[in-house]
C-alpha positions, 0 to 999 in steps of 0.5 A, a space after each residue: 462751962 467755966 464756974 461762975 464765982 463772981 458778978 460779970 464772970 458769966 458774961 466774960 465766959 460767954 464771950 470767949 465761949 461764943 468763939 469756941 462754939 464757932 471753932 467747934 462748928 468748923 470742926 464738926 462740919 469737917 467730921 460730918 463731911 468725913 462721915 458722909 463720905 464714909 456712908 456714901 462710899 462704904 456703909 451704903 454698899 454694906 447696907 445693900 449687901 446686908 439687905 440682899 443677903 437677908 432677902 436671900 435668907 428668906 428666899 430659902 424655902 428649905 430653911 427652918 425659922 431658926 436657920 433663917 434667923 441665924 442667916 439674917 444675923 450673919 448678914 447683919 454682922 459686917 454692918 454692925 461691926 462697921 457702925 461700931 468701928 465708926 462710932 468708937 473712932 468718933 467717940 475717941 476723937 470727941 473725948 480727945 477734943 473734950 480733954 483739950 477744951 477742958 484744959 483751955 477752960 481750966 487755963 482760962 479759969 486760973 487766969 481769971 482767978 489770978 487777976 489777968 485782964 479780961 481781954 487777955 484771958 479772952 484772947 488766950 482762951 480763944 487761941 487755946 480753943 483754936 489750937 485744939 480745933 486745928 490740932 484735931 482737924 489735922 487728925 481727920 485725914 488719918 482717922 478717915 484713912 484708918 476707918 476706910 481701911 477698917 471698913 474695907 477689912 470688915 466688908 471682906 
């Protein structure tokens, strides 16, 4: 959020930020759709393999408790790697988006501080946020492809 250094500033910022929140929700829906697709197409299958593998470990009556434990850990490894890959990629994406949004906030704050008209600052802030969202939205297909490739590689 922008700093509040004077009367009325919080109201102006809330107005610009309401549009920003709407833009962020649009991007969040696109990311959620991507994650749901990955979960249905790949993660869920990996979970099924993990559970079946773990059950097989437990069905082996000749194994010691330690061997069963290690067997189950091996079964869980691909899913854990897959989840780490998805989480890491989403964190990198979020960090890039946050840096872009922070730049918008800094530009708006500088404009407020230099006396630019409130309406002009709101329009520029809104435009900046929209550009951040648009720039990051176009990254989703390549991020999806990269994650699918990574998950396929892990699943092997």
